[in-house]
Backbone bond lengths (Angstrom), bond angles and torsions (degrees), N, CA, C in turn:
res aa  C-N    CA-C-N  psi(-1)  N-CA   C-N-CA  omega(-1)  CA-C   N-CA-C  phi
1 M - - - 1.445 - - 1.527 108.93 -
2 T 1.322 116.04 126.99 1.458 121.63 176.40 1.519 108.62 -92.77
3 P 1.327 118.23 125.93 1.470 118.89 179.82 1.530 111.66 -60.62
4 Y 1.315 116.06 146.51 1.453 122.64 172.84 1.531 106.34 -68.37
5 A 1.317 117.88 136.95 1.469 121.24 179.45 1.514 109.50 -125.34
6 V 1.321 115.64 136.54 1.457 122.12 178.64 1.524 108.34 -140.37
7 R 1.316 115.14 147.00 1.462 119.88 176.63 1.518 108.71 -96.38
8 V 1.319 115.32 132.21 1.460 121.61 -178.11 1.527 107.95 -121.46
9 P 1.341 117.40 123.51 1.457 119.47 -179.88 1.522 112.32 -72.69
10 L 1.306 115.01 150.44 1.462 121.38 173.19 1.523 108.81 -88.82
11 R 1.316 116.54 155.23 1.466 121.48 175.79 1.525 108.08 -113.34
12 W 1.317 115.88 146.03 1.458 121.04 177.63 1.526 110.19 -53.93
13 S 1.317 116.28 -37.81 1.465 121.03 -177.67 1.532 112.92 -73.48
14 D 1.332 118.05 -4.77 1.465 120.65 176.93 1.528 111.88 -72.16
15 M 1.338 116.95 -20.05 1.466 120.89 -177.63 1.522 110.96 -73.62
16 D 1.331 114.55 149.16 1.458 119.55 175.28 1.534 110.22 -113.35
17 A 1.302 116.97 -169.86 1.470 121.77 -176.80 1.528 112.70 -63.33
18 Y 1.314 117.79 -18.36 1.463 121.69 178.60 1.526 112.30 -90.96
19 A 1.339 116.96 5.91 1.475 124.77 177.02 1.531 113.15 66.57
20 H 1.320 116.71 27.09 1.459 119.35 171.25 1.528 108.60 -131.63
21 V 1.315 116.65 167.34 1.460 120.88 -179.27 1.527 108.25 -65.09
22 N 1.324 115.43 125.76 1.453 122.03 -176.87 1.526 110.53 -65.84
23 N 1.330 115.78 146.56 1.459 120.20 -177.55 1.527 112.54 -57.57
24 V 1.306 118.97 -34.94 1.464 121.98 179.68 1.531 110.75 -64.91
25 Q 1.326 117.23 -33.06 1.462 120.72 -179.01 1.533 112.07 -68.19
26 F 1.322 117.31 -20.59 1.459 119.44 176.36 1.533 110.49 -61.17
27 L 1.330 117.34 -33.69 1.471 120.02 177.08 1.521 110.88 -63.44
28 R 1.327 117.02 -36.23 1.468 120.16 176.75 1.519 110.34 -66.89
29 L 1.323 117.56 -41.33 1.471 120.39 177.11 1.531 110.25 -59.05
30 L 1.328 116.75 -42.36 1.464 120.49 178.66 1.527 110.79 -65.36
31 E 1.314 116.98 -42.26 1.466 120.31 179.08 1.526 110.99 -63.22
32 D 1.322 117.35 -45.53 1.468 120.67 178.43 1.529 110.55 -57.98
33 A 1.330 116.54 -45.01 1.465 120.51 179.24 1.526 110.59 -64.16
34 R 1.331 116.95 -41.49 1.464 121.36 -178.58 1.526 111.45 -63.19
35 V 1.331 117.83 -43.23 1.466 121.23 179.79 1.528 109.76 -61.83
36 L 1.327 117.12 -46.74 1.464 120.38 178.06 1.522 111.07 -65.11
37 G 1.310 116.91 -42.81 1.457 121.12 -179.82 1.510 112.81 -63.35
38 F 1.319 117.13 -42.38 1.465 119.99 -178.78 1.516 111.24 -66.30
39 R 1.310 118.24 -34.91 1.473 119.69 176.23 1.526 109.57 -63.43
40 S 1.317 116.62 -37.56 1.461 120.39 177.61 1.532 110.97 -71.87
41 W 1.328 117.17 -45.78 1.453 121.51 -176.84 1.524 112.82 -67.22
42 F 1.336 116.50 -44.22 1.456 121.25 -170.45 1.527 113.78 -105.59
43 G 1.329 117.51 0.74 1.457 121.09 176.50 1.515 113.51 88.61
44 P 1.326 116.02 169.20 1.465 121.45 -174.79 1.530 113.67 -76.84
45 G 1.320 117.77 -18.62 1.464 120.68 -177.98 1.515 111.19 -74.72
46 P 1.320 116.52 -169.89 1.463 119.11 177.60 1.523 110.30 -54.26
47 S 1.314 115.61 128.78 1.459 120.71 -177.56 1.519 109.03 -129.46
48 M 1.297 115.60 -172.86 1.461 120.56 177.31 1.516 111.39 -56.25
49 L 1.324 116.56 -36.09 1.467 119.55 178.75 1.520 110.96 -61.56
50 D 1.321 116.41 -38.47 1.457 120.84 -179.80 1.525 111.54 -77.53
51 Q 1.324 116.90 -36.11 1.460 121.16 -175.64 1.518 112.84 -84.39
52 G 1.314 117.34 -26.03 1.455 121.26 178.35 1.509 113.53 125.32
53 V 1.305 114.96 117.03 1.459 122.41 173.53 1.527 106.04 -148.86
54 V 1.319 116.71 133.11 1.460 120.86 -177.43 1.523 109.87 -124.87
55 V 1.320 115.20 152.79 1.462 121.93 178.07 1.522 108.53 -81.12
56 S 1.327 116.24 131.14 1.461 119.71 175.41 1.532 112.81 -110.03
57 R 1.342 116.82 -16.54 1.468 119.71 -179.96 1.518 110.16 -164.37
58 H 1.322 115.88 143.88 1.465 122.59 170.15 1.527 107.68 -126.48
59 E 1.307 115.71 145.23 1.458 121.20 169.94 1.518 106.67 -139.11
60 I 1.340 116.06 128.75 1.463 120.91 -178.59 1.520 108.89 -131.70
61 E 1.314 114.74 136.35 1.456 121.71 174.52 1.523 106.46 -120.48
62 Y 1.323 116.36 116.28 1.462 121.70 -176.94 1.527 109.65 -87.12
63 H 1.337 115.78 134.07 1.460 120.45 -177.85 1.522 113.42 -111.16
64 A 1.328 117.40 -30.57 1.472 120.42 -178.18 1.526 108.82 -154.76
65 P 1.332 117.87 148.88 1.466 119.84 175.89 1.529 109.73 -66.18
66 L 1.299 116.34 140.64 1.463 122.82 177.45 1.520 107.64 -109.88
67 V 1.322 116.01 114.34 1.461 122.21 -179.22 1.522 108.28 -93.32
68 Y 1.330 116.88 142.02 1.462 119.60 178.72 1.529 110.17 -56.43
69 R 1.314 115.23 141.98 1.465 122.92 175.93 1.523 107.08 -158.76
70 P 1.309 118.05 161.74 1.467 119.06 -179.31 1.527 113.40 -72.40
71 E 1.349 118.37 -24.01 1.461 120.70 179.86 1.531 109.74 -74.86
72 P 1.323 116.97 141.86 1.472 119.46 178.00 1.524 111.04 -73.68
73 V 1.321 115.21 166.47 1.458 120.36 169.47 1.522 107.01 -94.47
74 Q 1.311 115.18 160.92 1.461 119.80 174.64 1.531 108.13 -103.82
75 V 1.316 115.53 133.08 1.463 120.48 176.30 1.519 107.72 -116.70
76 R 1.326 115.67 118.23 1.457 120.89 173.57 1.522 106.58 -95.70
77 M 1.339 116.71 138.15 1.459 119.27 179.70 1.519 111.28 -142.41
78 W 1.319 115.24 151.56 1.450 123.00 -178.78 1.527 108.07 -158.56
79 V 1.312 117.10 164.44 1.459 122.51 176.99 1.519 108.14 -85.73
80 T 1.339 116.54 132.05 1.463 120.11 179.64 1.519 112.94 -105.92
81 A 1.340 117.90 -19.44 1.466 121.70 179.73 1.520 109.05 -163.40
82 T 1.326 116.03 153.77 1.465 120.91 175.01 1.527 108.97 -131.16
83 S 1.327 114.83 158.06 1.462 121.29 174.91 1.520 107.18 -142.79
84 A 1.307 116.78 -176.79 1.466 120.70 -179.38 1.522 112.18 -64.67
85 V 1.335 117.16 -29.42 1.469 119.69 -175.04 1.526 114.21 -120.10
86 G 1.320 117.93 9.19 1.457 117.79 -179.43 1.513 112.85 -179.61
87 F 1.322 113.65 -166.00 1.451 120.13 -178.56 1.519 109.07 -160.40
88 T 1.313 115.47 166.57 1.458 122.29 -179.88 1.518 108.54 -117.17
89 V 1.328 115.21 136.63 1.459 122.00 179.96 1.530 108.61 -110.77
90 G 1.325 116.14 132.11 1.449 121.93 174.18 1.515 109.83 -100.89
91 Y 1.339 115.79 151.30 1.461 121.41 -177.77 1.524 110.42 -139.35
92 E 1.329 113.71 153.10 1.457 122.30 168.84 1.522 106.29 -134.73
93 I 1.330 116.66 120.61 1.464 121.66 179.15 1.522 107.75 -100.83
94 T 1.344 115.83 118.06 1.464 121.53 -174.42 1.521 110.51 -136.87
95 D 1.307 114.72 176.84 1.455 121.38 166.81 1.520 108.50 -74.57
96 P 1.336 118.20 146.75 1.467 118.53 165.53 1.527 108.01 -62.90
97 A 1.302 117.70 154.62 1.470 122.43 -173.99 1.523 113.19 -52.83
98 E 1.341 117.38 -40.57 1.469 118.61 -176.18 1.527 113.42 -76.46
99 V 1.330 117.67 -10.43 1.472 120.79 -179.72 1.525 110.96 -94.96
100 G 1.316 117.22 -35.47 1.457 120.72 -177.81 1.506 110.66 166.25
101 S 1.328 116.61 -161.29 1.457 119.72 -178.17 1.522 112.40 -134.63
102 T 1.309 117.66 21.55 1.457 120.77 -178.14 1.520 111.48 -75.12
103 T 1.312 116.03 135.03 1.466 121.82 169.22 1.518 106.56 -98.00
104 Y 1.330 116.34 122.00 1.460 121.37 -177.85 1.512 112.90 -91.25
105 A 1.338 116.72 -34.75 1.465 119.21 -178.44 1.518 110.52 -163.15
106 L 1.319 114.50 152.89 1.457 123.39 166.90 1.520 105.60 -114.58
107 A 1.325 116.80 146.78 1.460 118.66 -177.42 1.522 110.73 -153.42
108 E 1.319 114.11 165.78 1.444 121.92 175.28 1.525 108.10 -144.28
109 T 1.329 116.16 141.78 1.457 122.35 176.34 1.519 108.40 -128.87
110 A 1.325 116.73 124.98 1.460 121.27 173.33 1.526 107.57 -91.53
111 L 1.325 115.69 132.00 1.462 122.28 -177.49 1.519 109.91 -122.54
112 V 1.326 115.29 142.82 1.459 122.20 178.00 1.520 107.89 -120.85
113 L 1.327 116.94 129.13 1.461 120.89 174.54 1.521 107.08 -70.08
114 Y 1.323 116.04 136.78 1.459 119.57 -168.08 1.512 110.83 -137.00
115 D 1.324 115.55 135.42 1.465 122.74 175.28 1.528 107.00 -100.03
116 F 1.328 116.71 108.10 1.460 120.42 -176.07 1.527 112.68 -69.75
117 E 1.327 117.62 -27.93 1.473 120.38 178.56 1.520 111.36 -65.12
118 S 1.317 116.36 -45.72 1.466 119.78 -179.16 1.527 112.44 -91.03
119 A 1.337 116.41 -8.43 1.472 122.47 -178.10 1.530 110.59 57.02
120 R 1.342 114.98 44.73 1.460 121.05 -179.15 1.525 110.02 -142.76
121 P 1.318 116.40 154.27 1.466 118.45 171.69 1.524 109.60 -61.31
122 R 1.327 115.42 154.53 1.463 120.40 176.09 1.519 108.93 -125.17
123 R 1.298 116.56 158.38 1.459 121.70 -179.73 1.530 110.31 -80.41
124 M 1.322 115.16 150.29 1.457 120.69 175.09 1.525 109.67 -67.94
125 T 1.315 115.58 141.13 1.460 119.72 172.42 1.532 107.91 -78.34
126 P 1.316 118.02 162.14 1.477 119.54 175.86 1.536 112.08 -57.62
127 E 1.332 117.31 -36.22 1.470 120.68 178.52 1.530 110.62 -65.66
128 E 1.327 117.30 -43.86 1.470 120.68 179.12 1.528 110.52 -64.69
129 R 1.319 116.59 -39.11 1.464 120.35 178.92 1.535 109.93 -62.88
130 A 1.335 117.09 -42.84 1.468 121.14 178.99 1.530 110.60 -66.24
131 Q 1.333 117.49 -40.66 1.466 120.62 -179.59 1.521 111.25 -65.27
132 T 1.324 117.73 -42.34 1.464 119.30 179.15 1.531 110.75 -71.09
133 A 1.325 117.33 -37.92 1.470 120.60 179.70 1.525 111.37 -61.80
134 A 1.321 117.35 -29.21 1.466 120.89 178.83 1.527 112.19 -65.34
135 H 1.335 117.55 -16.75 1.462 121.86 -178.23 1.530 112.22 -113.48
136 L 1.322 115.94 14.70 1.459 121.24 -177.04 1.521 111.00 -72.01
137 G 1.316 115.37 131.76 1.459 122.10 179.08 1.518 109.88 -141.86
138 D 1.306 115.66 -164.78 1.461 121.87 -177.41 1.524 111.41 -71.96
139 P 1.335 116.44 157.10 1.467 119.78 172.59 1.529 109.61 -61.80
140 V 1.316 116.34 157.74 1.461 120.95 176.55 1.523 108.33 -66.80
141 A 1.325 116.07 133.70 1.469 121.66 -177.94 1.526 109.54 -89.85
142 F 1.343 116.29 71.54 1.461 119.65 176.35 1.523 109.11 -64.67
143 R 1.332 117.16 137.31 1.452 118.71 -177.25 1.529 112.34 -77.98
144 W 1.305 118.27 -22.96 1.470 120.51 -177.15 1.515 112.43 -100.79
145 G 1.338 117.21 13.02 1.455 120.29 177.71 1.515 112.06 79.94
146 R 1.290 115.88 -174.58 1.475 122.44 -177.42 1.522 108.97 -86.28
147 S 1.344 113.61 148.44 1.469 117.99 176.65 1.500 110.74 -93.00
């Protein structure tokens, strides 16, 4: 399985007082990549984003400072695990090939499918299970182990 890759632009406001992209902004980069990725994975019609999916956990391991620049970063993403009510997405935030080869962060986001009307998690449909399984890959190789 080849991870889905998308380029995500940086914003000037992503920088902090240390002149690098603030750690909190990495979550926005992951969200931007996830929204674009899900449209590709699940199609242009009503998808999990439209029906309801919420974040239940994030884990990020920072590898290098990311300084603002006009070139976007590349975010590779894939599914690392599935369950009856959700799945986990793994990410690698890097330079695009023509910019360099730095890996800035590895991350994982656990997502739960959610029914906003009943305010409860919902089960994956067989179609959603097949769509997520098509993107299943290895767990994220965090260097410091699991928290």
